[in-house]
C-alpha positions in Angstrom: 302.4 -27.5 116.3 300.5 -30.8 116.2 303.1 -32.2 113.8 305.7 -31.7 116.6 303.5 -33.4 119.2 302.7 -36.5 117.0 306.2 -38.0 117.0 306.4 -37.5 120.7 303.2 -39.3 121.4 304.2 -42.1 119.1 307.6 -42.4 120.7 306.0 -42.4 124.2 303.8 -45.3 123.1 306.7 -47.1 121.6 308.8 -46.7 124.7 306.2 -48.0 127.1 305.0 -50.9 125.1 308.6 -52.1 124.4 309.0 -52.2 128.2 305.8 -54.2 128.4 306.9 -56.5 125.6 310.3 -57.4 127.0 309.8 -56.8 130.7 306.4 -58.1 131.6 305.7 -61.8 132.1 304.4 -63.6 129.1 300.6 -63.4 128.9 297.8 -63.1 126.4 298.5 -59.4 126.1 301.8 -60.2 124.5 299.9 -60.6 121.2 298.6 -57.1 121.6 302.1 -55.6 122.5 303.8 -56.9 119.4 301.7 -55.1 116.8 301.6 -51.9 119.0 305.4 -51.8 119.2 305.8 -52.6 115.5 303.2 -50.0 114.3 304.5 -47.3 116.7 308.0 -47.8 115.5 307.0 -47.7 111.9 304.8 -44.6 112.4 307.4 -42.8 114.4 310.1 -43.3 111.7 307.6 -42.4 108.9 306.5 -39.2 110.6 310.0 -38.0 111.6 311.4 -38.8 108.2 308.6 -36.9 106.4 309.1 -33.7 108.4 310.9 -30.8 106.8 313.5 -29.5 109.3 313.7 -26.0 107.9 309.9 -25.5 108.0 309.8 -26.7 111.6 312.7 -24.4 112.5 310.9 -21.4 111.0 307.6 -22.1 112.7 309.2 -22.7 116.0 311.2 -19.5 116.0 308.5 -17.2 114.4 306.5 -16.6 117.6 309.1 -17.4 120.2 309.8 -14.8 123.0 313.0 -12.9 123.0 316.1 -14.3 124.8 315.7 -11.7 127.6 312.2 -12.9 128.5 313.3 -16.5 128.2 316.0 -15.9 130.8 313.4 -14.4 133.1 311.3 -17.5 132.8 314.2 -19.9 133.3 315.7 -18.1 136.3 313.1 -19.2 138.9 313.3 -22.8 137.7 317.1 -22.7 137.8 317.0 -21.2 141.3 314.6 -24.0 142.5 316.7 -26.7 141.0 319.8 -25.3 142.7 318.0 -25.2 146.1 316.8 -28.8 145.7 320.1 -30.1 144.6 322.0 -28.6 147.5 
């Protein structure tokens, strides 16, 4: 499970520091943002490219609930979204 969380954390870091890098006024922290963005991008690409998709698929579906129980879990959320949107 941690292998699936790691790319997400890296991408989150990459996303926010790219915004700081290009959107924030130039400051002394710019020199910190450049290596953070570069290392986050490299690590995200390295981790995602090293993952075996078939193994991830098997692990994700092995302990998952049935489709009937998933529909019961999604129904309240769908109902609330429908109420909020209208």
